[in-house]
Structures are given as structure tokens and as C-alpha cells.
C-alpha positions, 0 to 999 in steps of 0.5 A: 499500500505504501509503494501504490501511494507515491506512484499515484501522486507521482502520475496525477501532479507529474504529468506536466512535464515536457519532451525537448522541443527543437523547432520554433515559431520565428523559425517557421514565419522566416522559412515560409516567408522565404519560400512564398512564392506570392511574395517573391513575385509581388517583390519582383513587381516592385523591381520591374515598377523600378525599371519602368521609370528609368524606361519612362526616362530613357524614352523623353530622351534625344531619340536617334535612329537610322533608316534607309530607304532605296526604289526603282521604278522602271519606265518600258515601252513608255509604261510606268510610274510617272517619273514626276512621282516616282522620280525614277530611283531614289536612294536615301541613307539618313539619321533621324533625332526626335525630341518631345518636349515635356513638361516637368510637372507631366513628367513628374506625374507620370513617376509619381504614377508608377511611384503609386503603384509600387506603393501598393504593391509594397502594401500588399507584400506587408499584407500577404506577409501578415496573412501568412505569419497568421496562417503558419502562426495558427497551424503552429499554436494547433500542433502545438496544442497536440504536441501537449496532450501527446506529451500529457497522455505519454507520461499518464500511459508510462506512469499507469504501465507501472503502475499496473504491475505493482496493483497486480501483486497487490490483487495477488495478496487480496489487497484489492480484488480482482474486479479491481484490478480490471477496472484499472486495467481499462482504464490503462488500455483507455489511455494507450488508445488515447496516446495513439490517436493524440501521436497521430493528430500530432503527426496530422498537424506537424506535417500540415505545417511543413505543408504551409512553410513549403518545408517538404520534410517528412520528421516529426520533432517538438516544437516550443511554446509559440510565446505569443504576446497582444503587441500594441495597436498602431494609429489607424491612419497608419495600419496597412489596412488603410494605407491602401485606400490613402494609396488609391486616393493618391492616384485618383488624384493624380489620375485626373493631373495626368488628364489634364496634362494630356489636353496640353499643348505638345512640341516635337522637335526633329532632324535628320542628316545623310544622303537623299537622292534621285540620282537625277542631277549630280548625286554626289552633291546630295548630302544634307540635313534638314530641321522641323517642328511640330505642335499640337493643340486639342480644341475639342474631344467629342466630350471624352475628357469629361466622361474621363472626369466621371470614371474618376469620380465614380473610382473615388465614390467606390474607394469611399464606400469601401472604406466606410464598410470596411472601418465598421468591419475592423472596429467590430472585429476588434471588439469581438476578438477583446471580448473573447479575450476577456471571457477566454480569461474568466473561463481559464479562472473557473477551470483553475478554481475546479482544477484545485477541487479536482486537487483536493478530491485526490489528497482526501481520496489518498488517504482514505486510500491509506485505511483501505476506505476508498475503491479503486474505482472511486479514485479512477473517478476521481483521476480521470476527472483531474485529467478532464480538468488538465485537458479543459484547461490546455485547450482554454490556454490553446485558445487564448494563444489563437485570440491572441493570434487573430487579434495581433493581426489587426495590429499592423 
């Protein structure tokens, strides 16, 4: 009897032991961000946008082009093209220069459009990273909870297995009845089944975590405590979830400027030099050059400009509606998560109180067991109640981590 009590106490209060753990949440977050094809695609789009800026700037520099044309229009027996039109034969080899005179403001507006596009992609990257972090963290917490459950079940099975040998000897000594031993054995078998189930569940959750992070590895390792803490809220005006609305507003304003600039007069200068002849008279002297300019002034476009203004106004109205709707959802989501975290904390405190009662009951039962006044069945019921409360406490802690993860998602 005196050997049974210490083992029972070890069974009940030693279940908090955990195995050594090797992988951390930060490692998974870094690996997932590195492996994400979406994030790599978006980063490449930003680099491509920078090249577009260089391309536009180069396009407004003097454009130099070399060209050559040769024609021959024969007249046979009086049949052929009129020489007055074709000159019979011509040959030119020219180098031309074309320069568009673009106002600095118009050029800046085009660059601003490209910059706003890059800013929009940059904000998309931040949101995508936040989405990825939330997904990875959610699965990490789920897998970590399965690991805690597995370790807890393993400790119970190991201790009950050692306990079975002693209880078998006590039963043979008629300290306990055969039915008491069989009742204990049923409990052991149930715990072994739960251990196998928890091992399978942890393997599933762990491999799913590797899949989401882009890790091709079927080896199952331990996970460290995610240690997630609530982060401070940023000003809503600086939130990545509202930054896109601000960028879109600036983009629409810039789009209206581009419409205005497209209706301003345009001046283009050109020049060429080289050889141009029809071989009629002293072709060796037909080297020369020419210069010129073109001016285009929009006068009437049939109302296209007003239509473009209306389209921009509709886009601005759509932007404002989306922003107002999202603002309501944002505030509602934050309030709801804060309420759930508060309710979860209250529930956790109630479970801890119940946990104390379960511990007290176990201590009373062990005192009665010393005098032989307690049935094994009653002790097993007390143990099962203790285990149920312990499992509920673990699940509540996992729920708390998941709620904090969801809340932190909106805090960037």
C-alpha cells in the first residue's frame, strides 16, 4: 500500500513534464516568408516598376534612329509610274533625331503614377506577409496543442503501465479484488488508445504546418512554446489595412492630373542628316540635313475629357464606400476579439478553481486509500475528473493563443 500512494501522486501531479523541443515559431515564419512564391512575385513586381520609371525617363530623351530606303520604278516602252511622282529611282541613308518637349510637371505626374503603383504593391506585400504569418501561427499553435496533449497522454500511460505491476501484486495479496484490478486495467487501455490517437493527430498537424511553410520534410520534431503576447495597436491611419485606401486616393488625384496634362499643347522637334538623292542631277552633291517641329493643340474631343473625370469620380466614390464599410468591420472585429479574450480569461480562472477542487479530492482519496476505505473505482473516477479538467485547461490556453494571434493580425 505504501508503494502505491507515491506512484499515484506522481501520476497525478507529474503530468506537466514535457519533452525537449527543437523548432520555434520564428523559424517557421522566416522559412514560410522565404519560400512563398506570392511574396517573391510581388517583390519582383516592385523591381519591374522601378525599371518602368527608368524606361519612361529614357523615352523622353532624344531618340536617334538610322534609316535607309532605295526605290527603282522602271518605265518600259512608255509604260510605268510617272517620273514626276517616283523620280525613277531614289536612295536615302539618314540619321534622324526626335525630341519631345515634355513639361516637368507632366513627367513628375507619370513618375508619381509608377511610384503609387509600387507603394500599392508594397502594401500588398505587408498584408500578404501578415496573412501568411497568421496562417502559419494558427497551425503552429494547433500543432503545439496536439504536442501538449500527446506528451500529457504519454506521461499518463508510462506511469499507469508501471502502476499496473504493483497493483497486480497487491491484488494477488488480496489487498484489492480482481474486479478492482480489471477496472484499473480498462483505464490503462483507454489511455493507451488516447495516446495513439494523440500521436497520430500531432503527426497530422505537424506535417500540415510543414506543408504550409513550404518545408519538404516528413520527420516529426517537437515544437517550442509559441510564447505569443498581445502587441500594441498602431494608429489606424498608419495601419497597413487602411494604407491602401490612402494610396488609392492619391492615385485617383494623380490620374486626374494626367488627364489634364494630356490636353495641353505638345511640341516635338526633329532633325535628320545624311544622303538623299534621285540620281537625276549631280547625285554626289545630295548630302544634306533638315530640321523641323510639330505642334499639336487639342481643341475639341467630343466630351471625352468630361467622361474621364466622371469615371475617376465614380472610382473615388467606390473607394470611400469600401473604406467606410471596412472601418466598421475593423472596429467590430477588434471589439469582438477583445471580448472573446476577456471571456476566455474568465473561463480559464473558473477552470483553475475547479482544478484546485480536483486536487483536493485526490488528496482526500489518497488518505482514505491508506486505511482501505476507498474503492479503486472511486479513485479512478477522481483521476479521470482531474485529467478532464487538466485537458480543458490546456485547450483553454490554446484558445487564448489563437485569439491573441487573430487580434495581433489587425495590429500592424
